[in-house]
N, C-alpha and C positions, 0 to 999 in steps of 0.2 A: 642384777641390775635392770634388766630389763622387766624381769619379773614384777620386782617394786616398783617401777615406773608404771606396769600395766595393773597393777591392783590397786596403785593411788589413782588412777584414773578413771577405772572402774567405780569405785568408791567415790570421787568427784561425782560422775555421772548420777550415781543412784542417789547421792545427795542431792543433787540438784532437780531430780526427777520427783521426790518428794517436796520440792518447794512449791509454793503456792503459783507462782508464776507459770509452773510447767501446765498448769492447766490451761493458762491463756493461751500458751504455746500449741498443745496439742488441739484447742479448738481452730487455731488459724492454720493447722497443718490438715485437719479435717476438712475445713473449708476450700483448702485448695485442691485437696481433693477432688470436693464434689463438685467445684468448678469446673475443672480439668473434666471429669467424666459428663457433667451436662455438655460440656460445650462439644466433645468429640462424640456425642450423641447426636447434637444437632447437627454439626457436620456429616457424619455417616449418614443421618437421616435424606441429606439434600444431594449426596454424590453416591455413585457407583465404586463401591469398596472393595470388589471379590478379591479377597486376597492382597491388597494393596501393603506396601511396605508402611506407609503411613498409619492407616486403619487398621490392619490385619483383616481376619475373615469375621469378627464379631465388634470391631469398633474399638473396645479398650485393649484389645490384644497388640495392636500395632506398637511404631513410635510415637504416636502424636500424644497418647495419654501420658508416659511418661515426662516426655518433654515437656507439657504444659504444666503437668502437677509441680517438678522440678524448677520451673521459671516462677511459676506463682508462690511456690515456698521459698525461692532466695528472696522475691520481692517482699512478701512477709517478714522475711528477717529483718530484711533491710530498713522495712517501714517501723518495726518493732522496735530497733535500734538498741538501747542500752536500758530500756525502760524494764527488762527481767532478764535475770541471767540466761545463758543459752544451756538447754537441755534435751529438748525434743527435736530442736532444730540441727542438732550435734549428731542424731542419729536419721531423721529423715532426709537431711539431703545427702550424705552419702548412700543411703539405699535407694532412693530415686535415680541417682547419678548412676548408681551398679544395674538398676533395672534398665536403665536408658542404654546403657551401652550394651546389655543381652539382647534386648528386643532389637537395637540395631543391628546387632552383626545378626543374629539368628534369619531375622528378616529378608535382609540383603543375601545372604548366600543362599537362602529357599528360592529366591527370585533367580539369582544367577545359574545355580546349581540344582535345578529341581528335580530330578533323577538319582543325584549320587548319595549312595549310603554311607560315605564318611561324612555327611552334614550333621548326621544325629551325635557322633562322637565330638565333632567341633561344638555341636550345641552345648553338649553337656562340660566341655572343657572350658568353653567362655564361661557358662553358668557357675562353674566351681572357682575359676579366677577373680571373676570379679566380686563373688561373694565373700571370699576369703579376703579380699583388697578392700570391700568395706570393713568387716571385721577389725582387720588390720589398722584402719583408717581411724574406726571410732575410739579403739581402744590406744592408740597413740604409739601402737608398735611400728606402723609401716616406716615414718622417717628414721627412727632410730634402726629399723633391719635395713631400709636403704643406704644408711650413713656406713653402717657394717660392710656392708656388701660394696659399696665404694672404694673401702680400702683395700680390699682384694684387689691388687691389678696385676697386669703381666704385659709386656712388651711384644709387639708385632712389629719387625723394623724399626722405622722412627716413631710409631704410635704407639703410645700408653694406654691400655683397655684396662676398664675394670667391669666385675660382675653388675654392678649397678648401671653403668652405664650401656651394658648389651643388653638387659632386661629395658631398658627406657626405650633403646632402640628397637627393639622387637615390638615394644607396646606401639610406638609412634607409627611402625611401620604397619602394623595391623591396621590402627585405625584408618592411616592415609588410604592403604589398599581397598578398606571398608567403603570408605566414602566415594574411593574413586568408582568402584564396582557400582555402587548405587546411583553416582550421577550417569554413569554408562546404560544401566540399565533403565533409568528413567527415559534416556534419551533414544535408547533403541526403540521404546514402546513409542515412544512421540513419531518418530521416523516410520514404523511399521503400522500404525493405528491408520486406517482406513487406506491402505495402500491398494491399487488395484491392479491394473497393467506392469507399473514399474515397483510390481514389490521385488524384481530381483536386483533392480539398481537402489532400492532402499536398503535391502539387506547387505550388499556391498558395502554402503555408506555406514551401516550400524555397525559390521563386522571392522572396518578400519577405523571408527570411531572409538571402538570399544578398545582395540590393540593400541592405539595413540594414546588415548587416557589411562590405560594400565602402565603404560612405559614411563608418559609423564608423571604419575603417580608414584610409581616405583624411585623413579630418580630424586623426587622429591623426598621420598620417605628416606632414601640413602642419606640425602644432605642433610635433614634433619637430626639423623642418628649420627651427623660428624664424620662421616665416611667421606673419603677427598675421591670423587667422582673422577680426576684424571687417571687415578689407578686402576680403573676400570678398563681402561683402553687394551691394557695387554689381555685381561681377560676376552674382552669383543673381537681382540684378533685370533685367539684359540676358537671364540665360536665360530668364527667364520672360516677358519681352516675345517671346524668339525662339520659345518654346513655343507663345504666344497665336496667333502670325502664322503664321511659315514650318513649324511642327514640328508643326500641331495635327493632322495626320494620323496623325503619329509618335503624337503623346501620345495622342490617341485611339485606337489600336491597343493600347497598352501598358495604359491605363483598361480597355479592353473585355475583354485576356486577365484582368485579376484578377475583372472581372464575370462571366465565363464560369467561371470556375475556385471563384468563391464561389456563386454559386447555382446550377450544376452542370446546367444545362440541356443541356449536353453534356458527356460524358465520355469520357476515355481507352476505347478500346476499342466504342464506338457506331459504329453503322452509319448512316451521315447520306448526305444528299444536297445539296449547295450549289451554287448557280448551274451547273446541267447536270452535276454532275461527283460520282459515286457512290462510297462506300467507306467504310474502318474508318479513325477518329482514332487515330494512333498518337502523337501529341505534342501538345500543348497548352504553348506558350510565352507568355511575355510580350506576344510582339508579333504571333506569328502559329501556327495552328494546321495542323499536317501531316496529309492525309489519304491513305490509301492504299488504291487501286481494286484489286479480286482480280486484274487483270492485270497488278499490279507497277508501275503508274503511280503517282505521287505529287502532290500538288497542295499547295502553299504559299497558305494562305488567311489574308489579313489578319484578324485579328480583329474588326474594324469591319465587316466584310460577315457574322460569326457573329451579330452584334446586331441591325443593320437589314434584314439580308434575311431571307426566308423559307427557313429549315432544315428539312427533311424527317429526322427521326430515329426510325429503325426500332427502336431500343432503349433509348429514354427510360425508359418504365414496364416494360418486357416486353422480353427478348431473343429470344422467340419471334415466328416471323415468318409469316406464310400463303401459301403458294403453290399454284398450281393448274395442272391440264393438261385438256385437252380429247381425246374420242376419241368416234365414233359406231361405232353398231351396225345392222345391219339391223332393217328392220321385222319382227315378229312374235317378236322376241329376248325370252325371258322375262325381263324385267327384275327380277322378284320374286325370282328367284334368282341371276342374276347381279351384282347391286349388292353385295349382302353378301360377296360371294366376292370382289370386285373391292377393298372395303374391308380385307378380311383381307390380299389381294396387297399391298398398298400399305403396310398397316403393318408388313407383314414386311421392309419394304426399309430398310438402316442411314441411322441419322439422321432417320428420319420419326419422330416423336414420336407415343408410344401416347395419352397425355392433354393437349391433345384428340385424338379419335379421327380419324383420314379420313374425309371425306365422301363421300358418291357423288349427285347430284343430276342428275334429268332437265331440262335447262336448254333445249331447244327441238328441236321437229318442224322437221328440216331436210328441204330437198328430197331427198337421198340417204339418210336414216337418222335414226336416234334420236341426238341428241346428248348425250354424259353428260359433265358438269363434275366432275372429282374435285377436291376439294380437300384439304389433308395440312399439318402444323404442323412446323416443323424450329427446333432453340433453338440452331444455330451459325451464323447467316448469313453470319459472317465467313470460312467456310470455301467458301463457293460455294454459287449458288443453280441453275445450270446442271447442274452435275453430278448434284446429287442429283433433279432435275425428269428428267434423261436415263435415272438407274435407276428410277425411276418409270414410264416410258413402256416401258422394256424389260419390266418385271414384267406391267405390262397387256398388252404383245403377245404375251408366253407363256402368261399364261392365255385370253385370247381365242383362241389358236392351240388350246390345250390342251381347250377347250370347245367347240373348232370353231364358235365365233360369228365371223360375217362382218362384217369392215369394210367398207362399201360404199366405193364411189370410182365419180366420174363416167364413163361408158364413151359411147364413140361408135361408130355403125356407119357404115361408108362400103360404099354401094352401086357396083358398077361397072355402069355402063351399056352396052349393046352397041352397035354401029355401026346396027344395023338401027333402033332403037329413037331414038338418036341422029339420025336422019334423018328 
């Protein structure tokens, strides 16, 4: 039955493709593709679209091209009316719709999960499912197949399910979740665009917005699938018990993440030290905080540790950091003349702030000389501290050499005793 219907449908398609009107349809489809390509090129030339969902990376590999081509093809089919039999449009519309679904799913998942290796498998699966669905639609097998699957039913409690309804539910749920991820991704980019001092607040709002949209999207998808949402109350109670016992650490980290973002005790870009690890905060997620050290190492710190443990924040109230270095000069050096010159030499070093100005203090009368402590401020600790301290030491060394100031150091005198004295 299915084979006969499929063969008959394919024969009708081939016969209609040989008809004279098929050339008119083919010309309209080509015109629709050309119009969509030209419009996308014009839009891509005027806006910045680096990896965007609408335009992709090359303009025509995004969602906009198949969407415009599909809209133009549907409009052309409607304008054409019954003037010629449908042949090319029966092939073009399902192919463009499948291409649209593939591009939409792939682009949204790439934006939502950019570093996930599972996405390649998902992309291939979506491509295969979409193209197989298009073939089944074109050949007329899809309605017959869904009718047969709807006949396979079973009863779960008071609800009767079928294979066809489950497939439709999975399809509807996937489409709703993809659209929800798309909307949340667009809104998150809008919130984080141009963020300055309030980056942490915007990050919190973006995370909260994504969670709410995903929850609402999941509820809409389940409702569209015909699942009674009141039946989820028992499941929600089980989740609550699980969070209270087995998942309390996970829940604590999530709550701590929103607390950190809300109270702004630590912010993205701050220089902090947590559990002996120092670095710059590069990201604050709902479960963990990423700290990057100046040597490139990264530490993933659970948000609970940022709440319950001591955190040293060098950038909470002020981004400026005070550094110091020590040098000794010989006794008898004219410090009244030397100390202002040291301050001027340190102030001339790049990255050293002029306000507050560098300071020079006589900190100790050491055994070998006078110990001077030079203090200075920098405003960009995330660019490193050792390099600017080295630059200050080099400036001091050049100044002392130019002034002829002696840097004392311990000296040992070795006396060689002759053989007679030894006897």
